[in-house]
RODO-2510 file (C-alpha; in nm, 4 decimals, decimal comma):
residues 90
     n   res          X          Y          Z
     1     x    -1,3758    -2,7050     4,4811
     2     x    -1,5378    -2,7425     4,1844
     3     x    -1,3115    -2,7828     3,8804
     4     x    -1,4404    -2,5436     3,6307
     5     x    -1,4584    -2,6444     3,2208
     6     x    -1,3964    -2,4832     2,9024
     7     x    -1,5903    -2,5468     2,5465
     8     x    -1,4450    -2,2611     2,3761
     9     x    -1,0866    -2,1358     2,2660
    10     x    -1,0686    -1,7152     2,1614
    11     x    -0,7527    -1,5361     2,0839
    12     x    -0,7821    -1,1061     2,1509
    13     x    -0,5088    -0,9715     1,9222
    14     x    -0,4309    -0,5570     1,8220
    15     x    -0,3620    -0,4654     1,5174
    16     x    -0,0699    -0,2250     1,4289
    17     x    -0,2261     0,1108     1,2677
    18     x     0,0089     0,0415     1,0068
    19     x    -0,1324    -0,2748     0,9167
    20     x    -0,4064     0,0268     0,7729
    21     x    -0,6830    -0,2400     0,8056
    22     x    -0,8887     0,0371     0,9768
    23     x    -0,9294     0,3967     0,9799
    24     x    -1,0312     0,6537     1,2657
    25     x    -1,3373     0,8916     1,1813
    26     x    -1,0753     1,1667     0,9776
    27     x    -0,9554     0,8777     0,7800
    28     x    -0,6578     0,8210     0,9260
    29     x    -0,4990     0,5015     0,9566
    30     x    -0,5545     0,3412     1,3257
    31     x    -0,5569     0,0087     1,5019
    32     x    -0,7769    -0,2421     1,5267
    33     x    -0,8454    -0,5384     1,7450
    34     x    -0,9728    -0,8574     1,6833
    35     x    -1,0944    -1,1871     1,8511
    36     x    -1,1124    -1,5529     1,7229
    37     x    -1,2620    -1,8206     1,8767
    38     x    -1,3558    -2,1605     1,8218
    39     x    -1,5520    -2,4488     2,0036
    40     x    -1,3922    -2,7012     2,1243
    41     x    -1,5258    -3,0543     2,0601
    42     x    -1,4694    -3,2290     2,3767
    43     x    -1,4550    -2,9310     2,6876
    44     x    -1,1648    -2,9514     2,8644
    45     x    -1,0806    -2,7891     3,2018
    46     x    -0,9732    -2,4275     3,2864
    47     x    -0,6030    -2,5661     3,2932
    48     x    -0,5690    -2,7341     3,0036
    49     x    -0,7396    -2,5217     2,8016
    50     x    -0,4899    -2,2511     2,8997
    51     x    -0,1739    -2,4458     2,9110
    52     x    -0,3336    -2,5522     2,5239
    53     x    -0,3744    -2,1884     2,4892
    54     x     0,0220    -2,1168     2,5479
    55     x     0,1547    -2,3434     2,3543
    56     x    -0,0149    -2,2668     2,0275
    57     x     0,0139    -1,9060     2,0870
    58     x     0,2599    -1,8047     1,8538
    59     x     0,1375    -2,0531     1,5571
    60     x    -0,1888    -1,8517     1,6476
    61     x    -0,0548    -1,5006     1,5624
    62     x     0,1798    -1,6697     1,2477
    63     x    -0,1979    -1,7686     1,1650
    64     x    -0,3842    -1,4120     1,1609
    65     x    -0,0923    -1,2372     1,0343
    66     x    -0,1159    -1,4974     0,7410
    67     x    -0,5243    -1,4463     0,7440
    68     x    -0,5053    -1,1538     0,7090
    69     x    -0,2111    -1,0654     0,5068
    70     x     0,0027    -0,8515     0,7355
    71     x     0,3163    -0,9222     0,8964
    72     x     0,3215    -1,0557     1,2605
    73     x     0,5108    -0,7387     1,3622
    74     x     0,2132    -0,5533     1,3131
    75     x     0,0355    -0,7926     1,5375
    76     x     0,0133    -0,9001     1,8861
    77     x    -0,1823    -1,0859     2,0874
    78     x    -0,3420    -0,8851     2,3912
    79     x    -0,6068    -1,0083     2,6980
    80     x    -0,9630    -1,0152     2,6892
    81     x    -0,9643    -0,7060     2,9134
    82     x    -0,7283    -0,4951     2,7062
    83     x    -1,0001    -0,6072     2,4154
    84     x    -1,3037    -0,5135     2,5641
    85     x    -1,1486    -0,1919     2,6764
    86     x    -1,0725    -0,0502     2,3327
    87     x    -1,3760    -0,1969     2,1885
    88     x    -1,6125    -0,1094     2,3415
    89     x    -1,8357     0,1535     2,2002
    90     x    -1,9022     0,5184     2,3021
***
């Protein structure tokens, strides 16, 4: 079996409507989704990438909350699938 390599780390988040960062079509607070990614200097195996993602999971959550100037309780990590489903344009 051929080993797969990744050249990018991606993290996906849901921001609660209480953060007041987004509005629906009626102007009401709405949840929103965020994708943050960065390129890796050296490719790593998919397995290594997953281990590194898990190790940095809480730190990235705190950093994103700080960047958005919101409490960490208003942001949660979601899967790429959920992110894609929820951000699909009609």
